[in-house]
C-alpha positions as CSV (number, residue, x, y, z in Angstrom):
1,M,-28.4,5.8,41.4
2,E,-31.1,8.6,41.2
3,K,-34.2,6.3,40.1
4,T,-35.0,10.5,37.8
5,R,-32.2,9.1,35.5
6,I,-33.3,6.1,35.1
7,D,-34.7,5.9,31.6
8,E,-34.3,4.2,28.5
9,V,-31.8,7.1,27.2
10,N,-29.6,6.8,29.9
11,Y,-29.3,3.4,29.5
12,E,-28.7,3.4,25.5
13,K,-25.8,6.1,26.2
14,I,-23.8,4.5,28.6
15,I,-24.2,1.0,26.4
16,V,-22.5,2.8,23.3
17,L,-20.1,4.3,25.5
18,L,-18.9,0.4,26.9
19,G,-19.5,-0.8,23.7
20,E,-17.0,1.8,21.9
21,A,-14.5,0.7,24.4
22,G,-15.0,-2.9,23.8
23,L,-16.3,-3.3,27.4
24,M,-18.9,-6.0,26.4
25,E,-19.2,-7.9,29.3
26,E,-20.4,-4.7,31.0
27,A,-22.8,-3.6,28.3
28,V,-24.7,-7.3,28.1
29,T,-25.0,-6.6,32.0
30,L,-26.2,-3.1,31.5
31,L,-28.6,-4.4,28.9
32,Q,-29.5,-7.3,31.1
33,E,-30.7,-4.5,33.6
34,M,-32.0,-2.2,31.3
35,K,-34.7,-4.9,30.0
36,G,-35.3,-5.6,33.9
37,H,-36.4,-2.1,34.3
38,G,-39.3,-3.0,31.6
39,F,-37.3,-0.6,29.1
40,G,-36.9,-2.0,25.3
41,A,-33.7,-1.9,23.2
42,S,-33.6,0.4,20.7
43,L,-32.1,-0.2,17.4
44,R,-28.5,1.7,17.8
45,V,-27.9,-0.4,21.2
46,Y,-28.4,-4.0,19.4
47,N,-26.0,-2.6,16.2
48,C,-23.6,-2.0,19.8
49,M,-24.2,-5.0,20.9
50,I,-23.9,-6.7,17.6
51,H,-20.7,-5.2,16.0
52,G,-18.7,-4.7,19.9
53,L,-19.3,-8.5,20.2
54,A,-18.6,-9.4,16.1
55,H,-15.5,-7.5,16.4
56,G,-14.0,-8.9,19.3
57,G,-14.2,-12.7,17.6
58,D,-17.9,-13.4,19.4
59,F,-19.6,-13.9,16.2
60,E,-21.4,-16.8,18.1
61,N,-23.1,-13.5,20.5
62,A,-23.4,-11.4,18.2
63,L,-25.3,-13.2,15.9
64,I,-27.9,-14.2,19.3
65,F,-28.3,-10.7,19.5
66,L,-29.0,-10.5,16.2
67,K,-32.0,-12.7,16.3
68,E,-33.2,-11.6,19.9
69,M,-33.6,-7.9,17.7
70,V,-35.9,-9.5,15.5
71,E,-37.8,-12.3,17.2
72,E,-38.0,-11.0,20.3
73,S,-38.0,-6.8,20.1
74,G,-39.2,-6.5,17.1
75,V,-36.4,-4.5,15.8
76,K,-35.4,-4.6,12.0
77,P,-31.4,-5.0,11.6
78,G,-30.5,-1.9,9.4
79,V,-27.8,-1.6,6.9
80,E,-25.7,-0.5,9.3
81,T,-26.2,-3.7,11.6
82,Y,-25.0,-5.7,8.6
83,N,-22.1,-3.5,7.5
84,G,-20.8,-3.8,11.0
85,L,-21.0,-7.7,10.8
86,L,-19.0,-8.3,7.1
87,Q,-16.5,-5.0,8.9
88,A,-15.5,-8.0,11.6
89,Y,-16.0,-10.6,8.6
90,G,-13.1,-9.2,6.9
91,K,-11.0,-8.2,10.2
92,C,-10.7,-12.4,10.6
93,R,-10.4,-13.3,6.8
94,M,-14.2,-15.4,7.4
95,Y,-14.9,-13.9,3.9
96,D,-17.2,-17.0,3.4
97,E,-19.2,-16.2,5.5
98,M,-19.2,-12.3,4.5
99,G,-20.6,-14.2,1.5
100,K,-23.6,-15.5,3.4
101,C,-24.3,-12.6,5.3
102,V,-25.0,-10.1,2.0
103,K,-27.5,-13.0,0.6
104,R,-29.1,-12.5,4.8
105,M,-29.5,-8.8,4.6
106,E,-30.9,-9.3,0.9
107,S,-33.1,-12.1,2.3
108,E,-34.5,-9.9,5.0
109,G,-35.6,-7.3,2.8
110,C,-32.2,-4.7,3.1
111,V,-30.8,-3.6,0.3
112,P,-26.9,-3.3,0.5
113,D,-26.0,0.2,-0.3
114,C,-22.7,2.1,-1.3
115,V,-21.3,1.4,1.7
116,T,-21.3,-2.8,1.7
117,Y,-20.0,-2.3,-1.5
118,N,-17.3,-0.6,-0.8
119,L,-16.3,-2.4,2.3
120,L,-17.1,-6.2,0.5
121,I,-14.6,-4.6,-2.3
122,V,-11.7,-3.5,0.8
123,E,-12.0,-6.7,1.9
124,F,-11.8,-8.6,-0.7
125,A,-9.0,-6.6,-2.0
126,K,-7.3,-7.5,1.3
127,G,-7.4,-11.3,0.6
128,G,-6.4,-11.3,-2.5
129,L,-10.0,-12.7,-3.9
130,L,-9.9,-11.2,-6.8
131,K,-12.7,-12.4,-8.6
132,R,-14.5,-12.0,-5.3
133,M,-13.5,-8.2,-5.5
134,E,-14.3,-7.9,-9.2
135,R,-18.3,-9.0,-8.8
136,A,-18.7,-6.4,-6.1
137,Y,-17.2,-3.8,-8.1
138,R,-19.6,-4.9,-11.1
139,T,-22.3,-4.8,-9.0
140,M,-21.3,-1.6,-7.6
141,Q,-21.4,0.1,-11.3
142,S,-24.6,-1.4,-12.0
143,K,-26.0,0.6,-9.3
144,R,-24.0,3.5,-9.9
145,L,-23.0,3.9,-6.6
146,D,-20.1,6.3,-5.3
147,L,-16.3,4.3,-5.3
148,K,-14.4,5.5,-2.7
149,A,-10.6,6.6,-2.9
150,S,-9.8,3.9,-0.7
151,T,-11.5,1.7,-2.1
152,L,-9.8,2.0,-5.6
153,F,-6.1,1.7,-3.8
154,A,-7.5,-1.3,-1.9
155,M,-7.6,-2.6,-5.2
156,L,-4.7,-1.4,-7.0
157,E,-2.5,-2.8,-4.6
158,A,-4.3,-6.0,-4.9
159,Y,-3.7,-6.1,-8.7
160,T,-0.2,-4.8,-7.8
161,D,0.3,-7.5,-5.8
162,L,-0.5,-10.4,-7.8
163,G,1.1,-9.1,-10.6
164,I,-1.7,-8.2,-13.3
165,V,-0.3,-5.2,-15.3
166,E,-3.6,-4.3,-17.2
167,E,-6.2,-4.9,-14.4
168,M,-3.3,-2.6,-12.5
169,E,-2.7,-0.4,-14.9
170,K,-6.7,0.5,-15.6
171,I,-7.2,1.3,-11.7
172,Y,-4.2,3.2,-12.0
173,R,-4.8,6.2,-13.9
174,R,-8.2,6.6,-11.6
175,A,-6.1,6.4,-8.5
176,L,-4.1,9.3,-10.4
177,N,-7.3,11.6,-10.6
178,T,-8.3,11.0,-6.4
179,R,-6.4,12.9,-4.0
180,I,-5.2,10.0,-1.8
181,S,-1.4,9.9,-1.7
182,F,0.5,6.8,-3.4
183,G,2.5,5.6,-0.4
184,E,6.1,5.0,-0.8
185,S,5.9,1.2,-0.9
186,L,3.1,1.3,-2.8
187,I,4.9,3.1,-5.5
188,R,8.3,0.8,-4.7
189,K,5.4,-1.8,-5.3
190,I,4.1,-1.0,-8.7
191,A,7.6,-0.4,-10.2
192,G,8.5,-3.5,-9.1
193,V,5.4,-5.0,-11.1
194,Y,7.1,-3.0,-14.1
195,I,10.5,-4.3,-13.6
196,K,9.8,-7.8,-13.6
197,S,7.5,-7.5,-16.2
198,F,10.4,-5.8,-18.7
199,M,8.6,-2.9,-18.9
200,F,11.4,-0.1,-18.4
201,S,9.6,2.7,-20.9
202,R,6.7,3.0,-18.2
203,L,8.6,2.7,-14.9
204,D,9.8,6.1,-16.7
205,D,6.4,7.5,-17.1
206,F,4.9,6.2,-13.7
207,G,8.3,8.4,-12.3
208,I,7.2,11.3,-13.8
209,D,3.6,10.9,-12.8
210,M,4.7,10.7,-9.5
211,A,7.0,13.4,-9.7
212,S,4.2,15.9,-10.5
213,R,2.5,15.0,-7.5
214,Y,4.7,14.4,-5.0
215,G,7.5,16.5,-6.4
216,K,11.2,15.3,-7.8
217,K,12.0,12.8,-4.6
218,D,15.3,10.3,-4.7
219,L,13.0,7.5,-5.1
220,I,11.2,9.6,-8.3
221,W,14.9,10.7,-9.8
222,C,16.1,6.3,-9.3
223,L,13.1,5.1,-11.0
224,R,13.2,7.5,-13.9
225,L,17.1,6.7,-14.1
226,L,17.0,3.2,-13.7
227,S,14.5,3.5,-16.5
228,A,16.9,4.6,-19.0
229,A,19.9,2.3,-17.6
230,R,17.7,-1.2,-17.9
231,L,17.0,0.2,-21.5
232,L,20.7,0.6,-22.1
233,S,20.0,3.9,-23.0
234,K,23.0,6.2,-22.5
235,K,21.4,9.0,-24.4
236,G,18.2,9.1,-22.1
237,M,20.7,9.1,-18.8
238,D,22.1,11.7,-19.5
239,S,19.0,13.8,-20.3
240,I,18.1,13.2,-16.9
241,V,20.9,13.5,-15.1
242,R,21.2,17.1,-17.3
243,E,17.8,16.9,-14.8
244,M,18.8,16.3,-11.8
245,E,21.5,18.6,-12.5
246,T,19.1,21.3,-13.1
247,A,16.6,20.2,-10.5
248,K,20.2,20.7,-7.8
249,F,19.6,17.2,-7.1
250,P,22.9,16.1,-5.4
251,W,24.1,12.2,-6.5
252,N,24.1,9.7,-3.5
253,I,25.3,6.2,-4.2
254,T,21.8,4.4,-5.7
255,T,22.2,7.0,-8.9
256,M,26.0,5.8,-8.9
257,N,25.6,2.4,-9.2
258,I,22.4,2.3,-11.2
259,M,24.5,4.5,-14.1
260,A,27.8,2.2,-12.9
261,L,25.5,-0.9,-13.7
262,A,24.5,-0.3,-17.0
263,Y,27.1,0.6,-18.2
264,L,28.8,-1.9,-17.3
265,K,26.2,-3.8,-19.3
266,M,26.9,-1.4,-21.8
267,K,30.5,-2.8,-21.2
268,D,31.8,0.6,-22.4
269,M,34.3,1.3,-19.6
270,R,35.7,4.7,-20.4
271,Q,32.1,6.1,-19.0
272,L,32.4,4.0,-15.6
273,D,35.7,5.4,-15.4
274,I,34.7,9.0,-16.1
275,L,32.1,8.2,-13.5
276,L,34.0,6.1,-11.2
277,S,36.0,9.2,-11.5
278,Q,33.0,11.7,-10.0
279,V,33.4,10.0,-6.6
280,Q,34.7,12.0,-4.0
281,A,34.1,15.1,-5.9
282,R,30.4,14.6,-5.4
283,A,31.2,13.1,-1.8
284,V,29.2,9.5,-2.6
285,K,30.5,6.8,-0.1
286,P,30.5,3.4,-2.0
287,D,29.0,0.5,-1.1
288,I,29.1,-3.1,-1.8
289,I,27.0,-3.0,-4.9
290,T,29.7,-0.6,-6.3
291,V,32.0,-2.9,-5.0
292,G,30.7,-5.5,-6.9
293,V,30.2,-3.3,-9.9
294,L,34.4,-2.6,-9.6
295,C,34.9,-6.5,-9.7
296,D,32.6,-7.1,-12.3
297,A,34.1,-5.3,-14.5
298,A,38.2,-6.1,-13.2
299,V,37.2,-8.9,-14.8
300,I,36.7,-7.6,-18.5
301,G,39.5,-6.5,-18.4
302,F,38.6,-2.7,-16.8
303,R,41.5,-0.8,-15.7
304,V,40.7,2.4,-13.9
305,S,42.6,5.6,-15.1
306,G,44.1,7.3,-11.8
307,N,46.9,9.5,-10.5
308,Q,49.2,7.1,-10.0
309,K,52.7,8.1,-10.7
310,N,53.8,4.5,-12.0
311,E,52.7,3.8,-15.8
312,K,51.3,0.3,-14.7
313,R,47.2,0.5,-13.9
314,E,45.8,-1.7,-11.3
315,P,42.9,-3.3,-11.0
316,G,39.6,-1.6,-10.9
317,L,39.5,-1.9,-6.7
318,I,42.3,-1.4,-5.9
319,A,43.3,1.7,-7.7
320,I,40.1,3.2,-6.6
321,S,40.5,2.7,-2.5
322,S,43.1,5.3,-3.1
323,T,40.6,7.6,-3.6
324,W,37.8,6.3,-1.7
325,Y,39.8,5.6,1.6
326,P,42.3,7.8,1.2
327,N,43.7,8.1,4.4
328,T,44.5,4.2,5.0
329,N,46.8,1.7,3.2
330,Q,43.0,-0.4,2.4
């Protein structure tokens, strides 16, 4: 309101604040007012307008401002100008427009930088566009630009989602050298790829890698135990169980079900019986999967050795129910 405060610097500050808040109508109005005072908009102001409009999905007006800054104001767009546009296109999954934007950028003598290529790789990875992602990655390597750790993880997730084992493992090995957390969701996805590909020995190696980074958590123990179980290796399971005992890791229903399913697959009824006898001692409450194992075992003649007074042994599901629910007649 004070005329002494009406200058380019203050207009720029307010327009940028409005743009960052997503108040683009107010920002546009203020820019017109600024021009009315005879002030010219800077690169920072135009970047704010272009990025704010594009991120709001208004690409038509964003491009109008891009044209205006060059043709009317004589302000040359910078790498940051185009990077903001690319990010907005990626957010809206407008991948063809991203390609056109890069070509326009290069035709105007604006050389894509490290941020540009990292951004392209991440957005193409999210969209599952592997060929475009790999092309951008190769270009980045040829230019010897730095690949961000977060970009590496975006590539890893893309290969994992599509189950491409060889490429997944290449990126995975590089990702191990970063400090970024894999996250439980990604750990489960990678494990799922190994399971679907019947690569059970790799599952154990993966579990060991994750244990070295995050400690021996429930999920890590389950992955390693699952590896031995799917390989039908009793020695392998026994070895991991001993490690769990040394680490004083309490059993849970998942670890018990993994072993029970393995013994069922081996048709080792003796070991299954021994395992189930530990249910109460280890304070593990059976679930529907445990019930399913018992039902399947009963079909092939499994009987639980119980402490029943009569010598006749009941089918597994019936005999063990008294151990699970001692205070009921189930």
